[in-house]
C-alpha positions as CSV (number, residue, x, y, z in Angstrom):
1,M,14.3,-31.1,-0.4
2,A,12.4,-27.9,0.4
3,I,9.9,-26.5,-2.0
4,A,10.1,-22.8,-2.6
5,V,6.7,-21.1,-2.4
6,P,6.4,-17.7,-3.9
7,I,5.2,-15.1,-1.5
8,A,2.7,-12.6,-3.0
9,A,3.9,-9.0,-2.8
10,P,1.6,-6.7,-1.0
11,M,-0.8,-5.0,-3.4
12,L,-0.5,-1.3,-3.5
13,V,-3.9,0.4,-3.5
14,P,-3.8,3.6,-5.4
15,D,-5.0,6.7,-3.6
16,P,-8.4,7.9,-4.7
17,P,-8.3,10.9,-7.0
18,P,-8.5,14.4,-5.3
19,F,-12.1,15.6,-4.7
20,P,-12.2,18.2,-7.5
21,A,-11.1,15.6,-10.1
22,W,-13.5,13.0,-8.8
23,L,-16.4,15.5,-8.8
24,A,-15.6,16.6,-12.3
25,A,-15.6,13.0,-13.5
26,R,-18.9,12.3,-11.6
27,L,-20.6,15.4,-13.1
28,D,-19.5,14.3,-16.6
29,A,-20.9,10.9,-16.0
30,L,-24.2,12.5,-15.0
31,G,-24.2,14.6,-18.1
32,L,-23.8,17.9,-16.2
33,D,-21.5,20.8,-17.0
34,R,-18.6,20.4,-14.7
35,A,-17.4,23.9,-15.2
36,V,-20.6,25.4,-13.9
37,Y,-21.8,22.8,-11.4
38,G,-18.3,21.8,-10.1
39,A,-17.2,25.2,-8.8
40,Y,-20.7,26.0,-7.4
41,I,-21.0,22.6,-5.6
42,E,-17.5,22.9,-4.1
43,G,-18.4,26.4,-2.8
44,L,-21.5,25.0,-1.2
45,L,-19.6,22.2,0.5
46,R,-17.0,24.6,1.9
47,E,-19.6,27.0,3.3
48,E,-22.1,24.7,5.0
49,E,-21.4,23.6,8.6
50,S,-22.8,20.1,8.7
51,D,-23.2,17.1,6.4
52,E,-27.0,17.5,6.7
53,E,-26.8,21.1,5.6
54,R,-24.5,20.1,2.7
55,L,-27.0,17.4,1.6
56,E,-29.9,19.9,1.7
57,A,-27.9,22.4,-0.3
58,L,-26.9,19.8,-2.9
59,R,-30.5,18.6,-3.2
60,A,-31.6,22.1,-4.0
61,V,-28.9,22.5,-6.6
62,L,-29.2,19.1,-8.3
63,A,-33.0,18.7,-8.0
64,A,-33.6,20.4,-11.3
65,C,-31.1,18.2,-13.1
66,L,-31.5,14.7,-11.8
67,E,-34.3,12.2,-11.4
68,E,-35.6,11.9,-7.8
69,D,-34.5,8.3,-7.4
70,L,-30.9,9.2,-8.4
71,L,-30.8,12.5,-6.6
72,T,-30.5,11.2,-3.0
73,D,-27.7,8.7,-3.8
74,V,-25.7,11.2,-5.8
75,C,-26.0,13.9,-3.0
76,R,-24.9,11.4,-0.3
77,E,-22.0,10.2,-2.4
78,V,-20.7,13.7,-3.1
79,V,-21.0,14.7,0.6
80,E,-19.2,11.4,1.7
81,R,-16.4,11.9,-0.8
82,W,-16.0,15.5,0.2
83,S,-15.9,14.7,4.0
84,D,-13.3,11.9,3.3
85,S,-11.1,14.3,1.3
86,Q,-11.3,16.9,4.2
87,V,-10.0,14.2,6.6
88,V,-7.1,13.3,4.3
89,D,-6.3,17.0,3.7
90,A,-6.2,17.7,7.5
91,K,-3.9,14.7,8.0
92,E,-1.6,15.9,5.2
93,E,-1.6,19.5,6.6
94,K,-0.6,18.2,10.1
95,E,2.2,16.1,8.6
96,D,3.4,19.1,6.6
97,E,3.2,21.3,9.7
98,V,5.3,18.8,11.8
99,Q,7.8,18.5,9.0
100,A,8.1,22.3,8.8
101,I,8.6,22.7,12.5
102,T,11.2,19.9,12.5
103,S,13.1,21.6,9.6
104,M,13.0,24.9,11.3
105,M,14.3,23.5,14.6
106,E,17.2,21.8,12.7
107,K,18.1,25.1,11.0
108,Q,18.0,27.0,14.2
109,A,20.2,24.4,15.9
110,R,22.8,25.0,13.2
111,I,22.8,28.7,13.5
112,V,25.0,30.3,16.0
113,V,24.3,34.0,16.6
114,K,27.1,36.2,17.5
115,P,26.2,39.4,19.4
116,R,27.1,42.4,17.3
117,E,28.8,45.3,19.0
118,V,27.0,48.5,18.5
119,S,29.0,51.8,18.6
120,Q,27.8,54.7,20.7
121,E,27.1,56.7,17.5
122,E,24.8,53.9,16.2
123,K,23.0,53.9,19.5
124,Q,22.4,57.6,19.3
125,R,21.2,57.4,15.7
126,K,18.8,54.6,16.7
127,A,17.4,56.5,19.6
128,A,16.9,59.6,17.5
129,L,15.0,57.6,14.8
130,L,12.8,55.9,17.5
131,A,12.0,59.3,19.1
132,Q,11.1,60.7,15.7
133,Y,8.9,57.9,14.6
134,A,7.7,56.4,17.9
135,N,4.3,58.2,17.8
136,P,3.1,58.2,14.2
137,A,-0.2,60.0,13.4
138,P,-3.0,57.6,14.3
139,A,-4.9,55.8,11.5
140,L,-2.9,57.0,8.6
141,F,-3.3,53.7,7.0
142,R,-6.1,51.2,7.2
143,N,-5.4,47.6,6.4
144,T,-8.2,46.4,4.1
145,N,-6.8,43.1,3.1
146,V,-9.3,40.9,4.9
147,E,-12.2,43.0,3.7
148,D,-10.9,42.9,0.1
149,V,-10.6,39.1,0.2
150,L,-14.0,38.7,1.7
151,N,-15.5,41.0,-0.9
152,A,-13.7,39.1,-3.7
153,R,-15.1,35.7,-2.4
154,K,-18.6,37.2,-2.1
155,L,-18.4,38.5,-5.7
156,E,-17.1,35.1,-6.9
157,R,-19.9,33.2,-5.2
158,E,-22.5,35.6,-6.7
159,L,-21.0,35.1,-10.2
160,L,-21.0,31.3,-9.7
161,R,-24.6,31.5,-8.4
162,D,-25.7,33.6,-11.4
163,E,-23.9,31.3,-13.8
164,F,-25.5,28.3,-12.1
165,Q,-29.0,29.9,-12.4
166,K,-28.5,30.5,-16.1
167,K,-27.3,27.0,-16.7
168,K,-30.3,25.7,-14.6
169,E,-32.7,27.7,-16.8
170,Q,-31.1,26.5,-20.0
171,D,-31.2,22.9,-18.8
172,K,-34.9,23.3,-17.8
173,L,-35.8,24.8,-21.2
174,Q,-33.9,22.0,-23.0
175,R,-35.7,19.3,-21.0
176,E,-39.0,20.9,-21.9
177,K,-38.1,21.1,-25.6
178,D,-37.0,17.4,-25.4
179,K,-40.3,16.5,-23.7
180,L,-42.4,18.3,-26.3
181,A,-40.4,16.8,-29.2
182,K,-40.9,13.3,-27.6
183,Q,-44.6,14.0,-27.2
184,E,-44.9,15.2,-30.8
185,R,-43.1,12.0,-32.1
186,K,-45.6,9.9,-30.1
187,E,-48.6,11.8,-31.5
188,K,-47.2,11.4,-35.1
189,E,-46.6,7.7,-34.5
190,K,-50.1,7.4,-33.1
191,K,-51.7,9.2,-36.1
192,R,-49.6,7.0,-38.5
193,T,-50.8,3.9,-36.6
194,Q,-54.4,5.0,-36.8
195,K,-54.2,5.7,-40.5
196,G,-52.7,2.2,-41.0
197,E,-55.6,0.7,-39.1
198,R,-58.2,2.6,-41.1
199,K,-56.8,1.3,-44.4
200,R,-57.2,-2.3,-43.2
């Protein structure tokens, strides 16, 4: 008689969360404002060319908010996660591109184009229109789409930078206030302790 041995089903490992969601959770865990720091950090990561430049830029941003011993590990972790997410995104884009090309080829294979017969009158009308509009006045219109997009991005980066600077100053002031309050508590405790010793 054969004994049936259950076979373990393969474990499905869930995909890691997308980078923006992971970064927001990480910033929350560090006690930083994810609305301000998240967008600014993502912008820095996109703009820098190499991981070393990204690490330096992150160090500059987070140095005012994190302890030195934690700073290096957090920066390295953020850059590694971001790099990994870029590899996954590139792979997904390639798969999407292949799927789109395949779909397009299938559609084209199904389409049969019948040549349309054009009358002599339509040919003359077309020739007249082409002659009339073939040489439009040069530079009537200037396409400024790329310039507009670049200016909008630049403005957005400047706004994020300003917002980041304000938040950084607020955080710095708060830390100073906390430090002074802590120092005052220590001094009060010290005075109270000294009074208690004098009474003995």
